[in-house]
C-alpha positions in Angstrom: 19.0 -9.7 1.6 15.8 -10.5 -0.2 14.8 -13.8 -1.4 12.7 -14.4 -4.6 10.5 -17.3 -5.3 11.4 -19.6 -8.2 8.5 -18.4 -10.4 5.2 -19.8 -11.4 4.9 -23.5 -11.0 4.6 -25.4 -14.2 1.6 -27.4 -13.0 -0.4 -25.5 -10.5 -2.5 -27.6 -8.2 -6.1 -28.1 -9.3 -8.4 -25.5 -7.9 -10.4 -27.1 -5.1 -10.8 -24.1 -2.8 -13.6 -21.7 -3.2 -12.5 -18.4 -5.0 -9.0 -20.0 -5.3 -6.1 -18.3 -7.0 -2.6 -19.6 -7.6 0.5 -18.0 -6.1 3.0 -17.1 -8.8 5.9 -15.4 -6.8 6.9 -14.9 -3.2 9.6 -12.5 -2.0 10.8 -12.2 1.6 12.0 -8.7 2.3 12.9 -9.1 6.0 12.1 -11.7 8.7 8.9 -9.8 9.3 7.8 -8.6 5.8 7.0 -10.4 2.6 5.2 -9.8 -0.7 3.5 -12.2 -3.1 1.8 -12.2 -6.4 -1.1 -14.5 -7.6 -3.3 -15.0 -10.5 -6.1 -12.5 -11.1 -9.7 -13.6 -11.6 -10.8 -12.7 -15.1 -13.9 -11.0 -13.7 -12.1 -8.8 -11.1 -12.2 -5.1 -11.8 -10.9 -2.7 -9.1 -9.8 0.9 -8.6 -6.2 1.3 -7.6 -6.1 1.7 -3.8 -8.9 -0.8 -3.0 -8.6 -3.9 -0.9 -10.0 -7.5 -1.0 -10.5 -10.3 1.5 -7.9 -13.1 1.1 -6.6 -15.9 3.1 -6.3 -19.7 3.6 -8.4 -22.6 5.0 -8.0 -23.2 8.7 -7.7 -26.6 10.4 -11.5 -27.0 10.4 -11.7 -26.5 6.7 -13.2 -23.0 7.0 -11.9 -19.9 5.2 -9.7 -17.6 7.4 -9.8 -14.2 5.7 -8.4 -10.8 6.3 -8.5 -7.5 4.4 -5.5 -6.9 2.2 -4.9 -3.8 0.0 -4.0 -4.7 -3.6 -0.5 -3.4 -4.1 -0.6 -3.9 -7.9 -2.2 -1.3 -10.2 -5.5 -1.9 -11.8 -3.9 -2.7 -15.2 -1.8 -5.5 -14.0 -2.5 -9.0 -15.2 -1.7 -10.4 -11.7 -2.4 -9.3 -8.2 0.3 -8.3 -5.7 0.1 -8.1 -1.9 2.5 -6.9 0.8 2.2 -8.4 4.3 3.7 -8.6 7.8 4.7 -11.9 9.4 3.2 -12.6 12.8 4.5 -15.8 14.4 1.3 -16.4 16.4 -1.1 -14.7 13.9 -4.0 -16.9 12.9 -3.4 -16.1 9.2 0.1 -14.7 8.6 1.7 -17.5 10.7 0.7 -19.8 7.8 0.5 -17.3 4.9 4.2 -16.4 5.2 5.1 -20.0 4.1 3.2 -20.0 0.8 5.2 -21.0 -2.3 4.7 -20.5 -6.0 2.0 -23.0 -7.1 0.1 -22.9 -3.7 -3.4 -21.7 -3.6 -5.0 -18.9 -1.6 -8.6 -17.8 -1.2 -9.5 -14.4 -2.7 -12.9 -12.9 -2.6 -13.2 -10.7 -5.7 -15.2 -7.9 -4.1 -12.9 -4.9 -3.9 -13.8 -2.0 -1.7 -12.0 0.9 0.1 -11.6 4.6 0.5 -8.1 5.2 -0.8 -9.3 5.9 -4.3 -9.3 9.0 -6.5 -13.1 9.1 -6.5 -13.1 10.0 -2.8 -11.1 13.1 -3.2 -11.9 16.5 -4.7 -9.7 17.7 -7.6 -6.4 19.2 -6.3 -2.7 19.9 -7.3 -0.7 17.8 -4.7 -1.5 14.3 -3.5 0.0 13.2 -0.3 0.3 9.5 0.5 1.0 9.0 4.2 1.9 5.5 5.4 3.6 3.4 8.1 4.7 -0.2 7.7 2.7 -2.3 5.3 0.3 0.6 5.0 2.3 1.5 1.9 0.6 -1.3 0.0 -2.4 0.7 -1.5 0.1 3.5 -2.5 2.2 0.9 -4.3 -0.9 0.5 -6.5 -1.7 4.2 -6.9 1.8 5.4 -7.8 1.8 2.9 -10.7 -1.5 4.1 -12.0 -1.5 6.7 -14.8 -4.7 8.2 -13.5 -2.8 9.4 -10.4 -0.5 11.6 -12.6 -3.5 12.7 -14.8 -5.2 14.1 -11.7 -2.3 15.6 -9.7 0.7 17.7 -10.7 2.8 16.4 -7.7 2.6 13.1 -5.7 4.3 12.8 -2.4 4.9 9.5 -0.7 5.8 9.6 3.0 6.6 6.2 4.4 7.9 5.5 7.9 9.2 2.3 9.4 11.4 1.4 12.3 14.4 0.3 10.3 15.8 0.9 6.8 15.3 -2.7 5.7 11.6 -2.3 6.2 11.5 0.5 3.7 13.1 -1.5 0.9 9.8 -2.7 -0.7 8.7 0.9 -1.3 12.2 2.2 -2.1 12.7 -0.4 -4.8 9.3 0.3 -6.3 9.9 4.0 -6.5 13.4 3.6 -8.0 12.1 1.2 -10.7 9.1 3.5 -11.6 11.3 6.0 -13.5 12.3 3.3 -15.9 8.8 1.8 -16.3 7.9 1.7 -20.0 4.2 2.6 -19.2 4.4 5.5 -16.9 8.2 6.3 -16.5 8.0 9.5 -18.5 4.8 10.5 -16.7 6.3 10.1 -13.3 9.7 11.8 -14.0 10.2 14.3 -11.3 6.6 14.5 -10.2 6.8 11.8 -7.6 8.6 12.9 -4.4 9.6 10.1 -2.0 10.2 10.8 1.6 11.2 7.6 3.6 12.1 7.8 7.3 13.0 5.6 10.1 12.2 5.9 13.8 14.7 3.5 15.4 17.7 2.9 13.1 19.8 5.8 12.0 19.2 6.8 8.4 19.5 9.9 6.1 15.9 10.9 7.1 14.4 10.2 10.5 11.2 10.9 12.4 7.6 9.9 12.4 5.2 11.1 9.7 3.3 13.1 12.3 6.4 14.9 13.6 7.8 15.7 10.2 4.4 17.1 9.2 3.8 19.2 12.3 7.3 20.6 12.5 7.3 21.4 8.8 10.5 19.5 8.2 9.2 17.5 5.3 8.3 20.7 3.5 11.7 22.2 4.1 13.5 18.9 3.1 11.5 18.6 -0.2 11.7 22.3 -1.0 8.0 22.8 -1.3 5.4 25.1 0.2 3.8 24.1 3.5 1.7 23.5 5.4 -1.0 21.7 3.4 -3.6 24.0 1.8 -7.2 22.8 1.6 -7.5 24.5 -1.7 -4.8 22.4 -3.5 -3.6 19.6 -1.2 -5.2 16.2 -1.0 -4.1 13.3 1.2 -4.6 9.6 1.8 -3.7 7.9 5.1 -3.0 4.3 5.8 -1.4 2.9 8.9 -2.3 1.7 12.4 -5.4 3.1 14.2 -3.3 5.4 16.3 -1.3 6.7 13.3 -4.5 7.3 11.4 -6.0 9.3 14.3 -2.9 11.4 14.8 -2.5 12.3 11.1 -6.2 13.0 10.8 -5.9 15.5 13.6 -3.1 17.3 11.9 -4.8 17.5 8.5 -8.1 18.8 10.1 -6.0 21.4 12.0 -4.9 22.7 8.6 -8.5 22.8 7.4 -8.7 19.6 5.4 -11.8 17.5 5.7 -12.3 13.8 5.7 -14.0 12.4 2.6 -15.5 9.2 1.3 -16.7 7.6 -1.9 -20.1 9.1 -1.4 -18.8 12.5 -0.3 -15.4 13.5 -1.8 -13.3 16.0 0.2 -9.6 16.8 0.9 -8.4 13.6 2.6 -9.3 10.0 3.2 -8.4 7.3 5.7 -8.2 3.5 5.2 -9.9 1.8 8.1 -9.3 -1.8 7.0 -5.6 -1.9 7.6 -4.3 -5.3 8.6 -3.1 -5.1 12.2 -0.5 -6.8 14.2 -2.6 -9.8 15.3 -3.3 -11.3 11.9 
């Protein structure tokens, strides 16, 4: 059962924090996952897939900041973020209790490698994520540029339980009715959610489903990935990133960056379990 915040406060608190933005909506997906929206600085320009530093003031009155991928597309009037809850985490133990009207600190200097500019032109774009690593892809699958550049977009998202997939699942389901890009998405976005602990229609880790070829069979597409046409973005834990990278390199894909576009990119600023 999800819980939705009551909406934007009628009288947000005065902005006394540096780089302060006002929370407009909070939604708790599970006891460990939540998303929230906040106002967007008028000067902020970002590429879908990038991240910013955000957080709260600590007990000493100093900013406690962590890197968070922007989950909203670059055309959105507000900013959206997707986060884990860590009971003893310095930041998320407090961030998970924010309410509409509260303030957060947001440093408007977006950076990141999960952007179109870091990839060479191709036909299929793979988005490979675990947990809250789906956040940058929540931005990219809502960006018209993604479908201008690629014929097919494949989102692979793996979590332990089905409830942890709900954020991504709801987003994908709503996309096809989106007035801006619904017709553009149509059947070009393939969604492949899997679980690793709870039984579900599709199970297995991203790495296992790639290596075994199961994902290609299940989706009815050619495999394995071809360096000439396939491009990929990876976002998850450090171990996940390393394992997926090894698989892609085994197929001949090379890691790229903003300064040197290639066949795949990895986000190294993923928020870990200790936040």
